[in-house]
C-alpha positions in Angstrom: 103.2 128.8 141.4 99.6 128.2 142.4 97.6 125.1 141.6 93.9 125.6 140.8 91.5 122.6 140.5 88.1 123.7 139.3 85.2 121.3 139.5 83.0 123.0 136.9 83.6 124.4 133.5 82.4 127.9 134.7 85.0 127.8 137.5 87.7 126.9 135.0 86.8 129.8 132.7 86.8 132.2 135.7 90.2 131.0 136.8 91.6 131.3 133.2 90.3 134.9 133.1 91.4 136.0 136.6 95.0 134.6 136.5 96.7 135.9 133.3 99.3 133.5 132.1 97.9 130.5 133.9 98.4 127.2 132.0 95.6 124.6 131.7 96.6 121.0 132.4 94.9 117.7 131.7 97.4 114.9 131.2 100.3 117.2 131.7 102.5 115.2 129.4 103.9 118.4 127.7 103.5 120.9 130.5 105.3 118.9 133.1 108.3 118.4 130.8 108.7 122.1 130.5 108.3 122.6 134.2 110.8 119.9 135.0 113.4 121.4 132.7 112.6 124.9 134.0 111.7 126.0 130.5 108.4 127.7 131.7 107.2 128.8 135.0 103.6 130.0 134.8 101.9 131.8 137.7 99.4 129.0 138.1 98.3 125.6 136.7 94.6 125.0 136.1 93.9 121.3 136.5 90.9 120.3 134.3 90.6 116.7 135.3 87.9 117.1 137.9 85.4 118.6 135.3 83.3 115.6 134.4 81.8 116.9 131.2 85.3 117.2 129.6 86.1 113.5 130.1 83.5 112.1 127.7 82.9 111.8 124.0 79.5 111.8 122.2 78.2 111.1 118.8 76.7 114.3 117.4 74.9 113.5 114.2 77.6 112.4 111.7 80.4 113.7 114.0 82.2 112.8 117.2 82.6 115.4 119.9 85.6 114.6 122.0 85.9 116.3 125.4 89.1 118.1 126.3 90.3 115.5 128.8 89.5 112.4 126.8 92.7 110.4 126.7 94.5 108.8 123.8 93.8 105.4 125.3 90.1 106.2 125.1 90.4 107.3 121.5 92.1 104.0 120.7 89.8 101.7 122.6 86.4 103.4 122.0 86.7 105.5 118.8 88.7 103.4 116.3 85.6 102.6 114.3 84.4 106.2 114.1 87.8 107.9 113.8 90.3 105.3 112.5 92.9 107.9 111.4 93.0 109.6 114.8 93.1 106.2 116.6 96.1 105.2 114.5 97.9 108.3 115.4 97.0 107.9 119.1 98.6 104.5 119.1 102.0 106.1 118.2 102.0 108.5 121.1 104.6 107.8 123.7 104.2 104.9 126.1 101.0 103.3 127.5 101.4 105.6 130.5 101.6 108.6 128.3 98.6 107.5 126.3 96.6 107.0 129.5 97.2 110.6 130.5 97.8 112.6 127.3 94.9 114.1 125.3 94.4 115.3 121.7 93.1 118.6 123.1 96.4 119.0 125.0 98.2 118.3 121.8 96.3 121.1 120.1 96.9 123.5 122.9 100.7 122.9 122.8 100.6 123.8 119.1 103.8 121.9 118.2 104.1 121.1 114.4 105.2 117.6 115.4 102.1 116.7 117.4 100.7 113.3 116.3 97.0 114.2 116.4 97.3 117.2 114.0 97.6 115.3 110.6 94.4 113.2 111.2 92.5 116.1 112.5 93.4 118.1 109.5 92.7 115.3 107.0 89.1 115.0 108.4 88.3 118.6 108.8 87.9 118.8 112.6 86.6 121.8 114.5 87.9 123.1 117.8 85.4 124.4 120.4 87.0 127.0 122.6 85.5 129.2 125.3 86.1 132.0 127.8 84.0 134.0 130.2 83.1 136.1 127.1 81.5 133.2 125.3 82.2 130.2 123.0 83.3 129.9 119.4 84.2 127.2 116.9 87.5 127.3 115.1 88.0 125.3 111.9 91.2 123.2 112.3 92.7 124.9 109.3 92.6 128.2 111.1 93.7 126.9 114.5 97.4 126.8 113.9 99.0 130.2 113.6 102.8 129.5 114.0 105.3 127.3 115.7 103.7 126.5 119.0 101.2 129.3 118.4 97.4 128.8 118.1 94.2 130.8 117.6 93.5 130.6 121.3 93.1 133.9 123.0 94.8 134.4 126.4 91.6 133.8 128.4 90.3 130.9 126.3 90.3 127.1 127.0 89.7 124.2 124.6 86.4 122.6 125.5 86.1 119.9 122.8 87.1 118.7 119.4 84.4 117.8 116.9 85.6 115.4 114.2 83.4 114.1 111.3 83.0 110.3 111.6 84.8 108.4 108.9 83.0 107.7 105.7 85.8 105.8 104.1 89.3 104.5 104.8 91.8 106.6 106.8 95.5 106.0 107.4 98.4 107.6 109.3 102.1 107.1 109.2 104.9 108.6 111.2 108.7 108.4 111.0 110.9 108.7 114.1 114.4 107.9 115.2 113.1 104.7 116.8 109.9 102.6 116.7 108.2 104.0 119.9 108.2 106.8 122.4 109.5 109.3 119.9 108.7 112.7 118.5 107.9 112.6 114.8 110.6 113.5 112.3 107.6 113.9 110.0 104.1 112.4 109.8 101.2 112.1 107.3 97.5 111.3 107.3 95.1 110.7 104.5 91.3 110.3 104.5 89.2 109.1 101.6 85.5 109.9 101.4 84.0 107.8 98.6 80.5 109.2 99.1 81.6 112.7 98.3 84.6 111.6 96.3 86.8 113.8 98.4 90.3 113.4 99.8 91.8 115.0 103.0 95.5 115.1 103.9 97.5 116.3 106.9 101.3 116.9 107.2 103.1 117.0 110.5 106.6 118.3 111.4 107.0 119.5 107.8 106.3 123.3 108.1 106.0 126.0 110.8 102.4 124.7 111.3 100.6 121.4 110.5 99.1 121.8 107.0 97.2 120.2 104.1 98.7 119.1 100.8 96.0 120.9 98.9 97.3 120.2 95.4 97.6 116.5 96.2 94.0 116.4 97.5 92.7 118.1 94.3 94.8 115.7 92.1 93.4 112.6 93.8 89.8 113.6 93.5 90.0 113.2 89.7 92.8 110.7 89.5 91.4 107.9 91.7 89.4 105.3 89.8 86.5 105.5 92.3 84.2 103.2 90.4 86.8 100.5 90.0 88.0 97.7 92.3 91.3 97.5 90.6 94.6 98.1 92.4 95.8 101.6 92.8 97.7 102.7 89.6 101.4 103.2 90.3 101.5 106.5 88.5 98.7 107.9 90.6 100.5 107.0 93.8 103.8 108.4 92.5 102.3 111.7 91.5 100.4 111.9 94.8 103.7 111.4 96.7 105.4 114.2 94.6 102.6 116.6 95.4 102.6 115.9 99.1 106.4 116.4 99.2 105.9 119.7 97.3 103.6 121.0 100.0 106.2 120.6 102.7 108.6 123.4 103.8 110.6 121.5 106.5 113.8 122.6 108.3 117.0 120.9 109.4 117.0 120.1 113.1 118.3 117.6 115.6 115.7 115.0 114.5 116.3 115.1 110.7 117.3 117.1 107.7 114.8 118.9 105.5 115.7 116.8 102.4 115.1 113.6 104.4 111.7 114.9 105.6 110.7 115.8 102.1 111.6 112.3 100.8 110.0 110.6 103.7 106.7 112.4 103.2 106.5 111.3 99.6 107.1 107.7 100.6 104.5 107.9 103.4 102.0 109.5 101.1 102.3 106.6 98.6 102.1 104.0 101.3 99.2 105.4 103.2 97.3 106.0 100.0 98.0 102.4 98.9 96.7 101.0 102.3 93.6 103.2 102.1 92.9 102.2 98.5 93.2 98.5 99.3 90.8 98.9 102.1 88.4 100.8 99.9 88.4 98.4 96.9 88.2 95.3 99.0 85.3 96.5 101.2 
């Protein structure tokens, strides 16, 4: 297995095109596990960490552009005000060492339905910038996931950045695992409120073959939330929201949890995260 370490983006794209099956690596927190357990043996690894432009984030109008090698720790320490939902999810990823190395772009590339960054990216309507020697394109997050560990990336493409709209209201994230830390999600959920547009975004993780929205739950909240009131969240609104979120899930039984448990847990997380977000909104 070859190890390729380009120093420019152009070199990385050329390596990706010239070595079919080569795997890009940034933090390596997913790739190295597969290598260590001999689950995957690609012809080459393409180390992206020497490409300076990928290691930075920038404000781009009302959005944040996150380079492909920006770590979870950077998201937590520098982007919590702009992207609170993604920062909350980043705090649940692995250990401090994993957060120092792992990246949201790597999470996207792996395509696992249980990835922690997927729900907040869905709930905020992120866009994934991908490129190859043939050119660049922008993939809406809704279209990026195509199946279990499958994405819209073509064989010769690399993720360059993720563009996420900056928060215009409260965002929350919750995750359930078999312990409190360093765990793969049994299921997870994110919600984002946009009081300016009176819009709601959601994201479900580990609840279907791909991360997904709870579309009916979003539509329900737009009309059901008392946007002009500073009163507590009505209990019946939270209850119905939880039911609609649970209805959007099509989970499976696996070693981490049963489908019925995941469905129930999602309804509970939906009610709780909405309650937290609403309290933040009405007390602002």
